[in-house]
C-alpha positions in Angstrom: 2.0 -3.6 -19.2 3.8 -0.8 -17.2 2.5 1.2 -14.8 1.7 4.7 -16.3 -0.3 6.6 -13.7 0.8 6.3 -10.3 -1.0 8.0 -7.5 1.4 9.0 -4.4 -1.1 9.2 -1.3 0.3 12.0 0.6 -0.7 12.2 4.1 1.8 14.2 6.3 4.7 15.7 5.8 7.0 13.3 7.5 5.7 10.7 5.0 5.4 12.7 1.9 9.2 12.9 1.3 9.4 8.8 1.2 6.4 8.3 -0.9 7.2 10.9 -3.5 10.8 9.5 -3.8 9.1 5.9 -4.2 6.5 7.4 -6.7 9.2 9.1 -8.8 11.6 6.4 -8.9 8.9 3.8 -10.3 7.9 6.6 -12.7 11.2 6.6 -14.0 11.1 2.9 -14.6 7.9 3.1 -16.3 7.9 6.6 -18.0 4.6 7.3 -15.5 2.5 10.1 -14.5 2.5 10.7 -11.0 -0.4 12.4 -9.0 0.2 13.6 -5.6 -3.1 13.3 -3.5 -3.5 14.8 0.1 -6.5 15.3 2.4 -6.8 18.3 4.2 -8.8 17.2 7.4 -11.7 19.4 8.8 -11.7 18.5 12.5 -14.7 17.9 14.6 -15.9 21.5 16.1 -14.9 21.9 19.6 -17.5 22.8 21.6 -17.6 25.0 24.8 -19.5 24.2 27.8 -22.1 24.7 29.1 -23.9 26.1 26.3 -22.1 23.8 24.0 -21.3 26.7 21.6 -18.5 26.2 18.9 -15.2 27.9 19.8 -14.6 30.1 16.8 -10.6 30.4 18.1 -10.1 26.3 18.3 -11.7 26.0 14.9 -9.5 28.8 13.3 -6.6 27.2 14.8 -7.4 23.7 13.6 -8.3 24.8 10.2 -4.9 26.7 10.1 -2.7 23.6 11.5 -4.3 21.4 8.8 -4.1 24.1 5.8 -0.2 24.5 7.0 0.6 20.9 6.6 -1.3 20.9 3.1 1.1 23.7 1.9 4.1 22.0 3.3 3.0 18.6 1.7 2.9 20.1 -1.5 6.1 21.9 -1.2 7.7 18.6 -0.9 6.0 17.0 -3.6 6.7 19.7 -5.9 10.3 19.8 -5.0 10.6 16.2 -5.7 8.6 16.2 -9.0 10.6 19.1 -10.5 14.1 17.6 -9.3 12.7 13.9 -11.1 11.8 15.8 -14.3 8.7 13.6 -14.6 5.2 14.3 -15.3 3.1 15.2 -12.4 0.2 17.1 -11.0 -1.2 17.9 -7.6 -4.5 17.4 -6.0 -6.0 18.2 -2.8 -9.4 18.2 -1.2 -10.8 19.5 2.1 -12.6 16.7 3.7 -14.1 15.8 7.3 -13.9 11.9 6.7 -10.4 11.6 5.7 -9.1 9.7 2.9 -12.7 7.6 2.5 -14.2 10.7 0.9 -15.3 10.4 -3.0 -12.9 12.8 -4.6 -10.1 10.8 -3.2 -11.4 7.4 -4.1 -12.5 8.4 -7.6 -8.9 9.9 -8.2 -7.5 6.3 -7.1 -9.9 4.4 -9.5 -8.1 5.7 -12.4 -4.6 5.0 -11.6 -2.7 2.1 -12.1 -0.9 1.9 -8.8 -1.4 3.5 -5.4 1.6 4.2 -3.2 1.2 4.9 0.4 3.2 4.8 3.7 2.9 2.9 7.0 2.3 5.2 9.7 5.2 5.7 12.2 3.6 4.3 15.8 5.8 7.0 17.5 4.2 9.7 15.3 0.5 9.7 15.5 -1.3 12.3 13.2 -5.2 12.9 12.3 -3.9 13.3 8.7 -2.6 9.4 8.6 -4.3 7.4 5.6 -6.9 4.8 6.4 -5.4 2.3 3.6 -8.5 0.1 4.3 -10.7 2.6 2.2 -8.6 2.6 -0.7 -8.3 -1.4 -0.4 -11.8 -1.9 -0.3 -13.0 1.1 -2.3 -10.8 1.9 -5.4 -10.2 -1.6 -6.9 -6.8 -0.5 -7.4 -3.3 -2.1 -5.8 -1.8 -0.5 -2.8 2.2 -0.3 -2.4 2.8 0.2 1.0 6.1 1.4 2.3 7.6 0.2 5.8 7.9 3.3 8.0 11.5 2.1 8.6 12.2 2.2 4.8 12.7 5.9 3.8 14.9 5.7 0.5 14.3 3.8 -2.6 15.9 0.8 -3.6 16.0 -1.8 -6.3 13.2 -4.9 -6.2 15.4 -7.5 -7.3 13.6 -10.3 -4.7 9.9 -10.7 -4.8 7.8 -12.9 -2.9 4.1 -13.8 -3.6 2.3 -15.2 -0.6 0.0 -17.4 -2.4 -3.2 -19.1 -1.0 -5.2 -19.7 -4.4 -7.5 -16.6 -3.8 -8.8 -14.3 -6.2 -7.5 -11.4 -4.1 -3.6 -13.3 -4.4 -4.3 -13.8 -8.1 -5.3 -10.0 -8.6 -2.2 -8.8 -6.6 -0.1 -11.1 -8.7 -1.1 -9.8 -11.9 -1.3 -6.3 -10.7 2.8 -6.7 -9.9 3.3 -8.1 -13.2 5.5 -5.0 -14.2 7.5 -5.4 -11.2 7.8 -9.3 -11.4 9.2 -9.0 -14.9 11.8 -6.7 -13.8 13.0 -8.8 -10.7 16.0 -11.0 -10.4 13.8 -13.8 -8.6 10.3 -14.4 -7.9 9.3 -17.0 -5.2 5.6 -18.2 -5.0 5.3 -19.0 -1.3 2.4 -21.1 0.3 1.7 -21.6 4.0 0.1 -24.6 4.8 -1.8 -25.2 1.4 -4.4 -28.2 1.1 -5.3 -30.4 -2.1 -7.5 -29.1 -4.7 -8.7 -30.3 -8.2 -5.8 -28.6 -10.0 -2.7 -29.7 -7.6 -1.8 -31.6 -4.6 -0.8 -29.5 -1.5 3.0 -30.3 -2.1 2.7 -28.3 -5.5 0.9 -25.4 -4.4 1.3 -22.5 -6.6 2.7 -24.4 -9.8 -0.1 -23.3 -11.7 0.4 -19.4 -11.2 4.3 -19.9 -11.3 3.6 -21.7 -14.9 1.7 -18.6 -16.1 4.3 -16.3 -14.8 7.1 -18.0 -16.6 5.0 -17.4 -19.8 5.6 -13.8 -18.8 9.3 -14.3 -18.7 9.0 -14.1 -14.8 11.6 -16.2 -13.4 9.2 -18.0 -10.4 10.2 -20.8 -8.0 7.9 -22.4 -5.5 8.1 -22.8 -2.0 5.8 -24.3 0.7 5.7 -23.9 4.7 3.7 -25.6 7.3 2.7 -23.0 9.8 2.9 -25.8 12.8 2.3 -23.6 15.6 2.6 -20.4 14.1 0.1 -18.2 12.4 0.4 -17.4 8.6 1.6 -14.1 8.9 4.6 -15.2 11.3 5.5 -17.6 9.0 5.7 -15.1 6.0 7.6 -12.6 8.4 10.2 -14.9 9.0 10.5 -15.9 5.3 10.8 -12.3 4.5 13.6 -12.0 6.8 15.5 -15.4 6.0 15.2 -14.5 2.2 16.1 -10.8 2.2 12.9 -10.1 0.3 12.5 -6.5 -1.2 8.9 -6.8 -1.8 5.9 -9.1 -0.8 2.9 -9.3 -2.8 -0.2 -10.6 -1.5 -4.1 -10.3 -1.7 -5.7 -8.3 1.0 -8.5 -9.1 3.1 -9.7 -12.2 1.6 -12.5 -12.4 4.7 -15.0 -9.9 5.2 -14.5 -6.6 6.2 -16.5 -7.4 9.5 -14.8 -10.7 9.8 -11.3 -8.7 9.9 -12.4 -6.1 12.3 -14.0 -8.8 14.9 -10.9 -11.6 14.4 -8.0 -9.7 12.6 -6.1 -11.6 10.1 -2.9 -12.0 8.1 -3.2 -8.7 6.4 -3.8 -6.7 9.3 -0.9 -8.3 11.1 1.7 -7.9 8.5 0.5 -4.0 7.9 1.5 -3.5 11.6 4.5 -5.2 11.6 5.8 -4.8 7.6 9.5 -5.1 7.1 9.5 -5.0 3.6 7.8 -3.1 0.4 4.4 -4.9 0.4 1.9 -4.8 -2.7 -1.6 -5.4 -2.0 -5.0 -6.0 -4.0 -8.4 -6.7 -3.1 
């Protein structure tokens, strides 16, 4: 089933061009409707010592800056939309809690696919999206664009990071429209273990067989982590195999566990080199 509603998360003016381009490129392939979503952040009120009275000048300046960015992001999105000729709409919400606010999450829950950009560490901004909110609260897949990749490219080679989890299964089926159009799909497992369904050496065979029934050209690959983390092994495989898209389940451990110990998802999101589709 193709993606019919694509939600583009447009956090900053720098990211909006790339996210819009990717969203409308996918929309053209799927005859989809694109929603541009932006949060206009209301900053914390600056206080003036010693009485801790709100500074109206500073408050107004912060609000003006946030609104100016909203205007610019909307201009970029509408320009890209009109050039593409696709069906589209624009949504903007003023919020003091960023992209975790209820109206934005509700918008996301009705979309087939969300698209967002990895933040450029050299350009920090209060407007940058917290993708964890969408992954944990929306129930929808998120396609992340590396900040080093600004122009859409054909997705020909796909790698599924398979660990047998429900999150990995959900990501695989959420990516089905892309998998069916790809030239090559690799089901890649790191340090798999024996299960009731298959031996470690045949990890991913069951999901690969299911994909083949959908017309997906899937192959299997297994790697040992030895002294490397799963994220490092996956990163090396992405580079060595010139992968266009990584498909993986996000945060298979609890949110608290991830905050304390980190994990594969967090590591890959920080150093991503390929488009990455995540589901939870």
